[in-house]
NUPAZA-782187 format. One record per atom (N, C-alpha, C, O): x, y, z. Coordinates in steps of 0.001 Angstrom, whole numbers, padded with zeros to 6 digits, always signed. Example, Ala and Ser with C-alpha at 12.3 -4.5 7.8 and 13.67 -1.06 7.14 Angstrom:
2
+013190-005690+007800+012300-004500+007800+013200-003300+007800+014236-003319+008465+012850-002250+007080+013670-001060+007140+012900+000030+007870+013409+001138+008039
//
This chain:
204
+012990-021537+019013+013651-020964+017855+013213-019557+017671+012013-019283+017703+014228-018546+017459+013920-017231+017267+013288-017009+015881+013478-017782+014941+012524-015903+015815+011843-015690+014553+012797-014983+013655+013815-014439+014081+012414-015006+012291+013228-014395+011278+013028-012904+011237+012212-012428+012027+013641-012150+010453+013442-010730+010359+012948-010348+009046+013151-011056+008059+012254-009164+008998+011732-008645+007688+012578-007405+007407+012805-006544+008257+013035-007379+006123+013906-006256+005701+013361-005644+004358+013298-006260+003294+012997-004407+004553+012547-003593+003382+013682-002967+002727+014529-002355+003377+013743-003118+001253+014766-002443+000613+014144-001620-000453+013284-002098-001193+014604-000247-000561+014028+000674-001495+015238+001468-002065+016356+001462-001550+014895+002140-003168+015896+002977-003793+015420+003420-005075+014650+002707-005720+015841+004619-005532+015332+005053-006865+015932+004371-007975+017048+003861-007873+015207+004329-009107+015719+003732-010472+017134+004351-010736+017321+005567-010791+018117+003402-010896+019507+003797-011057+020276+003818-009904+021439+004217-009961+019695+003378-008690+020528+003324-007491+021270+001951-007418+022190+001751-006626+020794+000997-008322+021452-000333-008355+020968-001364-007408+021645-002355-007132+019771-001126-006902+019284-002080-005887+019091-003535-006448+019361-004508-005744+018629-003659-007698+018466-004962-008254+019680-005648-008354+019740-006828-008008+020843-004936-008868+022180-005599-008935+022640-006042-007465+023194-007116-007230+022352-005121-006560+022879-005496-005184+022171-006729-004652+022817-007560-004014+020901-006884-004877+020117-007964-004481+020578-009278-005120+020702-010320-004475+020809-009166-006360+021457-010400-007063+022610-010866-006444+022744-012061-006178+023620-009870-006141+024835-010295-005485+024665-010625-004048+025420-011424-003494+023680-010024-003424+023379-010472-002012+022922-011938-001901+023365-012676-001021+022052-012325-002790+021536-013624-002727+022522-014715-003190+022297-015889-002895+023563-014376-003878+024650-015281-004253+025346-015639-002906+025683-016803-002692+025548-014722-002061+026286-014835-000846+025357-015338+000297+025808-016071+001178+024083-014947+000278+023191-015461+001400+021915-016023+000717+020862-015393+000815+021979-017190+000027+020886-017898-000497+019845-018390+000469+018727-018723+000076+020194-018438+001695+019189-018844+002719+018182-017755+002976+017102-018105+003453+018379-016560+002738+017467-015546+002891+016354-015593+001866+016634-015748+000677+015089-015464+002282+013850-015499+001476+013729-014208+000748+014250-013190+001203+013042-014212-000394+012703-013062-001076+011111-012971-001340+010452-013908-001792+010588-011697-000989+009197-011702-001031+008788-011527-002658+009237-010611-003347+007990-012416-003087+007439-012242-004473+006158-011563-004500+005186-011983-003871+006140-010421-005287+005000-009614-005458+003921-010189-006280+004200-010975-007186+002711-009849-006024+001526-010224-006848+001123-009037-007671+000862-007973-007110+001056-009170-009005+000731-008143-009914-000424-008636-010952-000525-009826-011252-001207-007727-011429-002216-007991-012386-001988-007635-013913-002831-007852-014783-000716-007047-014138-000454-006821-015503-000072-008045-016285+000215-009059-015648-000039-008059-017577+000473-009218-018389+002001-009416-018227+002791-008485-018071+002307-010624-018275+003778-010971-018200+004481-010471-019390+003963-010554-020504+005713-009925-019185+006455-009313-020190+007575-010363-020703+007891-011359-020053+008085-010042-021845+009083-010938-022416+010339-011031-021507+010921-010020-021114+010707-012221-021212+011895-012534-020289+011531-012636-018794+012395-012976-017985+010280-012352-018413+009797-012505-017041+009364-013979-016884+008865-014613-017814+009586-014493-015640+009303-015860-015298+008332-015932-014061+008627-015372-013005+007217-016610-014220+006236-016699-013194+006922-017218-011882+007581-018258-011878+006743-016478-010821+007285-016843-009507+008645-016549-009219+009161-016939-008171+009329-015822-010159+010730-015536-010010+010793-014189-009157+011425-014077-008106+010076-013226-009739+009999-011857-009003+008535-011487-008843+008211-010760-007904+007679-011918-009654+006291-011686-009609+005377-012859-009725+005755-013780-010449+004192-012960-009096+003148-013847-009317+002065-012968-010094+001554-011969-009589+001770-013433-011355+000740-012821-012130-000623-013383-011909-000896-014541-012223-001475-012566-011371-002826-013031-011055-003855-012086-011613-003511-011010-012103-005173-012487-011545-006177-011728-012091-006544-010493-011163-006246-010508-009969-007161-009487-011719-007582-008378-010978-008590-008706-010016-008554-008124-008933-009510-009574-010253-010519-010065-009292-009857-010752-008105-010240-010502-006961-008876-011609-008350-008148-012323-007268-007456-011214-006330-007483-011289-005102-006906-010299-006960-006115-009313-006180-007011-008438-005330-006663-008097-004199-008177-008069-005876-009171-007228-005143-009752-008047-003981-010109-007512-002931-009831-009366-004211-010353-010296-002994-009206-010311-001932-009515-010325-000741-007968-010308-002294-006932-010236-001460-006986-008920-000495-006791-008943+000720-007263-007870-001211-007449-006583-000559-008523-006630+000453-008345-006164+001579-009731-007228+000054-010888-007308+001016-010516-008126+002131-010937-007815+003246-009738-009193+001972-009440-010150+003038-008176-009794+003857-007752-010567+004716-007559-008567+003567-006392-008038+004289-005268-009021+004142-004585-009248+005141-004994-009637+003001-004076-010457+002754-002717-009855+002135-001812-010587+001734-002665-008525+002097-001572-007772+001539-000966-006886+002590-001673-006311+003419+000317-006777+002559+001081-005892+003464+001167-004551+002945+001345-003587+003690+001041-004447+001645+000964-003181+000862+000488-003389-000507+000603-004501-001020-000002-002476-001095-000371-002487-002607-000515-001142-003196-000628-000134-002497-000510-001131-004522-000666+000084-005192-001323-000194-006524-001269-001312-007037-001982+000892-007115-002501+000645-008475-001803+001664-009351-001800+002863-009071-001204+001148-010433-000426+001922-011348-000862+001700-012759-000736+000589-013273-001381+002737-013420-001965+002744-014755-002984+001542-014899-002944+000869-015929-003781+001287-014026-004828+000221-014058-004354-001073-013612-005176-001989-013652-003197-001322-013200-002743-002540-012703-002355-002513-011213-001706-001578-010744-002754-003528-010506-002337-003654-009148-000981-004379-008900-000604-005357-009547-000307-003799-007909+001032-004275-007433+000929-004490-005956+000437-003596-005268+001370-005649-005388+001317-005692-003949+002184-006767-003357+002749-007567-004103+002313-006823-002064+003082-007804-001308+002224-008629-000462+001628-008172+000514+002160-009922-000862+001236-010866-000112+001738-011014+001334+002947-011090+001555+000851-011056+002296+001159-011165+003770+001721-012581+004172+002731-012747+004856+000922-013586+003651+001199-014950+004163+002732-015429+004040+003382-015819+005010+003208-015355+002779+004669-015855+002652+005610-015134+003630+006520-015759+004175+005402-013828+003861+006284-013049+004759+006097-013627+006162+007093-013901+006832+004893-013818+006622+004687-014361+008003+005181-015719+008208+005726-016064+009257+004978-016542+007141+005554-017958+007206+006975-018008+007386+007460-018792+008202+007783-017135+006601+009232-017181+006701+009656-016741+008026+010564-017359+008581+009084-015709+008617+009432-015155+010010+009258-016212+010955+010159-016449+011760+008085-016944+010946+007666-017964+011910+008681-019011+011899+009058-019514+012957+009215-019423+010599+010131-020544+010415+011654-020070+010776+012595-020849+010623+011823-018806+011241+013117-018384+011607+013954-017866+010408+015172-017725+010511+013333-017610+009368+014038-017226+008058+013930-015762+007807+012836-015205+007892+015072-015082+007487+015022-013610+007193+014330-013523+005798+014463-014447+004995+013614-012451+005517+013028-012203+004216+013269-010803+003832+013212-009881+004646+013551-010649+002535+013713-009230+002013+012461-008795+001095+012028-009570+000242+011975-007689+001279+010882-007086+000454+011458-005955-000277+011913-004995+000345+011470-006003-001563+011918-004886-002441+010601-004137-002786+009643-004704-003311+010624-002832-002456+009355-002051-002599+009743-000564-002671+010807-000145-002216+008780+000243-003297+009040+001633-003322+008818+002323-001950+008506+001649-000967+008978+003668-001885+008841+004341-000608+007444+004343-000040+007232+004294+001172+006485+004402-000971+005031+004374-000558+004697+002973+000047+004100+002881+001120+005106+001873-000680+004925+000594-000211+005592+000317+001092+005031-000397+001923+006798+000862+001320+007549+000619+002460+006808+001262+003769+006778+000692+004860+006254+002449+003516+005484+003092+004526+004230+002270+005025+003905+002231+006212+003561+001624+004023+002483+000809+004396+002911-000416+005132+002209-000865+006038+004036-000974+004780+004524-002182+005463+004891-001908+006903+004636-002710+007801+005537-000672+007109+006028-000254+008415+004766-000079+009367+004818-000326+010572+003681+000348+008740+002434+000555+009535+001976-000922+010141+001634-001093+011311+002026-001834+009243+001584-003215+009693+002609-004036+010344+002273-004915+011138+003951-003788+010035+005047-004531+010706+006067-003651+011272+007187-003625+010763+005761-002894+012330+006636-001907+012855+007938-002494+013236+008864-001705+013427+008148-003758+013374+009381-004442+013726+010370-004596+012485+011560-004880+012629+009771-004385+011278+010552-004475+010117+011724-003496+010078+011559-002362+010526+012836-003853+009594+013943-002954+009350+014066-002534+007961+014001-003374+007063+014246-001252+007708+014265-000701+006294+015649-000166+005935+016362+000456+006723+015951-000452+004725+017269-000036+004121+016991+000736+002823+016265+000284+001938+017578+001864+002762+017427+002763+001475+018733+002697+000759+019780+002955+001354+018703+002347-000546+019906+002248-001303+020030+003719-001964+019136+004176-002677+021147+004373-001681+021417+005659-002068+022477+005762-003129+023550+005175-002993+022202+006491-004178+023444+006625-005169+024361+007583-004535+023951+008413-003724+025739+007475-004927+026698+008337-004371+026534+009809-004619+027033+010621-003840+025841+010187-005695+025530+011565-005997+024410+011617-007039+024128+010603-007677+023765+012775-007227+022659+012891-008053+023312+012844-009567+022691+012375-010521+024556+013353-009659+025222+013284-011103+025390+011859-011444+025065+011456-012561+025894+011050-010518+026149+009574-010783+024798+008992-011114+024755+008184-012041+023743+009287-010502+022450+008656-010749+022083+008970-012225+021655+008078-012957+022250+010213-012643+021975+010514-014093+022854+009861-015041+022455+009554-016165+024128+009616-014606+024930+008920-015545+024525+007569-015719+024516+007068-016843+024176+006909-014664+023754+005411-014689+022486+005314-015646+022365+004412-016475+021590+006286-015461+020323+006176-016153+020539+006368-017702+019959+005679-018541+021456+007397-018003+021776+007554-019343+022642+006457-019919+022587+006149-021110+023356+005938-019139+024278+004802-019606+023428+003512-019984+023950+002626-020662+022253+003425-019588+021381+002345-020060+021201+002388-021557+021276+001340-022198+020968+003537-022147+020832+003656-023612+019497+003159-024146+019318+002942-025344+018558+002984-023202+017274+002386-023568+016091+003305-023406+014958+002961-023745+016404+004621-022821+015286+005464-022511+015482+006790-023128+016625+007186-023354+014440+007510-023418+014555+008823-024028+014830+009850-022963+014651+009578-021775+015281+011078-023384+015607+012068-022427+014511+012457-021492+014696+012757-020313+013285+012429-022137+012026+012713-021391+011855+011704-020274+011606+012096-019134+011979+010446-020558+011890+009426-019537+012957+009552-018392+012721+009368-017198+014110+009880-018914+015245+010059-017854+014897+011161-016949+015005+011011-015732+014486+012263-017470+014108+013485-016620+012900+013104-015691+012867+013565-014550+011997+012349-016107+010899+011831-015252+011511+011005-014134+011132+011156-012972+012417+010168-014459+013034+009233-013463+013830+009992-012390+013834+009655-011206+014502+011039-012887+015263+011942-012037+014400+012629-011101+014742+012716-009922+013267+013146-011534+012356+013861-010662+011789+012960-009618+011674+013291-008438+011425+011755-010132+010948+010717-009150+011961+010389-008008+011652+010310-006819+013281+010199-008551+014386+009884-007631+014508+010866-006596+014739+010533-005433+014343+012244-007007+014516+013284-005969+013408+013183-004847+013630+013437-003663+012236+012798-005339+011185+012739-004289+011525+011526-003344+011340+011613-002131+011977+010512-003878+012299+009279-003141+013426+009587-002108+013359+009253-000924+014412+010221-002646+015656+010380-001795+015345+011363-000610+015945+011310+000463+014331+012283-000908+013869+013172+000164+013210+012348+001318+013158+012795+002464+012730+011176+000983+012018+010451+002037+012961+009297+002643+012521+008411+003376+014189+009398+002287+015273+008447+002854+015353+008465+004327+015734+007485+004968+014963+009669+004905+015043+009820+006378+013975+008921+007159+014001+008762+008379+013074+008379+006334+012096+007577+006946+012679+006142+007246+012026+005366+007943+013828+005807+006757+014491+004521+006794+015422+004302+008003+015976+005245+008568+015568+003035+008367+016498+002783+009498+017960+002905+009038+018807+003444+009751+018228+002397+007845+019638+002407+007412+019738+002956+005986+018843+002769+005162+020870+003646+005721+021146+004141+004282+022437+003377+003911+023411+003326+004661+022371+002776+002676+023533+002101+002170+023914+002826+000876+023088+002792-000036+025067+003476+000689+025440+004235-000416+026083+003182-001380+027052+002505-001036+025495+003084-002591+026011+002177-003634+027023+002773-004485+026720+003130-005623+028244+002915-004014+029274+003593-004820+030134+002301-005308+030551+002251-006465+030337+001437-004532+031065+000186-004866+030157-001031-004569+029778-001250-003419+029818-001800-005578+028774-002914-005356+029238-003772-004283+028446-004011-003372+030472-004300-004252+030854-005305-003304+030848-004812-001871+030536-005534-000924+031218-003515-001761+031108-002885-000391+029755-002714+000055+029468-002900+001238+028818-002340-000881+027370-002084-000502+026682-003410-000169+025842-003485+000728+027069-004481-000933+026518-005752-000538+027038-006216+000865+026291-006738+001693+028270-006008+001057+028727-006410+002408+028031-005557+003502+027759-006060+004593+027748-004288+003212+027007-003519+004099+025642-004039+004407+025276-004091+005581+024905-004408+003485+023635-005085+003613+023752-006371+004435+022919-006603+005311+024731-007190+004188+024901-008385+004867+025142-008064+006380+024536-008678+007258+026014-007120+006639+026260-006730+008041+024985-006246+008732+024774-006587+009895+024156-005495+008093+022932-004940+008700+021991-006182+009046+021490-006284+010166+021789-007049+008118+020821-008100+008331+021412-009120+009363+020679-009672+010185+022701-009345+009298+023322-010275+010275+023250-009702+011689+022853-010395+012626+023629-008457+011835+023726-007973+013161+022258-007812+013863+022115-007795+015085+021212-007700+012946+019852-007531+013533+019421-008742+014235+018457-008675+014998+020072-009888+014040+019646-011112+014727+019816-010919+016268+019140-011581+017056+020671-010061+016651+021004-009790+018091+020116-008779+018718+020285-008503+019906+019157-008185+018002+018327-007217+018625+017342-007919+019610+016878-009041+019406+017071-007148+020697+016194-007769+021732+015034-008382+021273+014689-009471+021730+014308-007722+020304+013001-008186+019840+013106-009534+019174+012114-010261+019116+014304-009909+018653+014444-011096+018010+015147-012255+018897+015326-013405+018496+015499-011779+020112+016016-012801+021032+015129-013159+022239+015574-013763+023215+013894-012769+022126+012908-013026+023205+012712-014463+023457+012479-014868+024596+012798-015276+022409+012560-016745+022619+013611-017385+023463+013291-018136+024385+014961-017090+023156+015930-017653+023985+015939-017144+025390+016262-017898+026307+015584-015839+025614+015398-015366+026939+014354-016103+027789+014553-016494+028940+013236-016245+027100+012073-016991+027713+012489-018435+028063+012137-018937+029131+013211-019078+027195+013658-020381+027444+014592-020507+028531+014442-021436+029325+015589-019645+028674+016512-019670+029761+015797-019439+031158+016064-020132+032139+014904-018452+031171+014168-018161+032348+013269-019415+032753+013202-019835+033908+012643-019919+031757+011745-021129+032000+012586-022248+032713+012142-022863+033683+013869-022481+032153+014658-023606+032648+015170-023187+034130+015397-024038+034990+015322-021857+034335+015765-021476+035642+014792-021730+036729+015154-022025+037868+013462-021606+036343+012512-021901+037284+012038-023328+037548+011312-023605+038503+012497-024255+036625+012194-025579+036815+013195-026359+037614+013009-027555+037837
//
């Protein structure tokens, strides 16, 4: 059995990556999703194990010591990270898995899993990104400007990624992600098992 693939997905706030992933999993429910471990308190509307596992700071720091994280970060006193074990288990079982993470986390994962493929979700324009952020109607102008500045820094690092998907039309962008993940199954690195099996049978 060939191994599964690891796919990193990043994009600035307002790029629509969360919406794309919701639509992707409707079409490809067999794909696994990496659930992050975090140490902050659960917020209203969040569900344990849906997108995050809420754990203690002590447990998280123990995971760091034991190298059980593919990436992690500390933001305003709280840890966020990607556990290694669920990702490795999915791959060994032949299941593709998606990790949604920021550009810094993506860089950490690529160092530990150089075979992982990375996809950056790009807004069609900076003006459209601003329109989407303003359209939420839930943030102050100051927060929007901060998000725009952060987005600029992230977009500048898009060249670190293997693929760029422009989210202008949701259905098209979802199909693009599906095409990338589906076609990756034929990469040499993921077909080594079948090659070895055929050669083994040829010798017997």
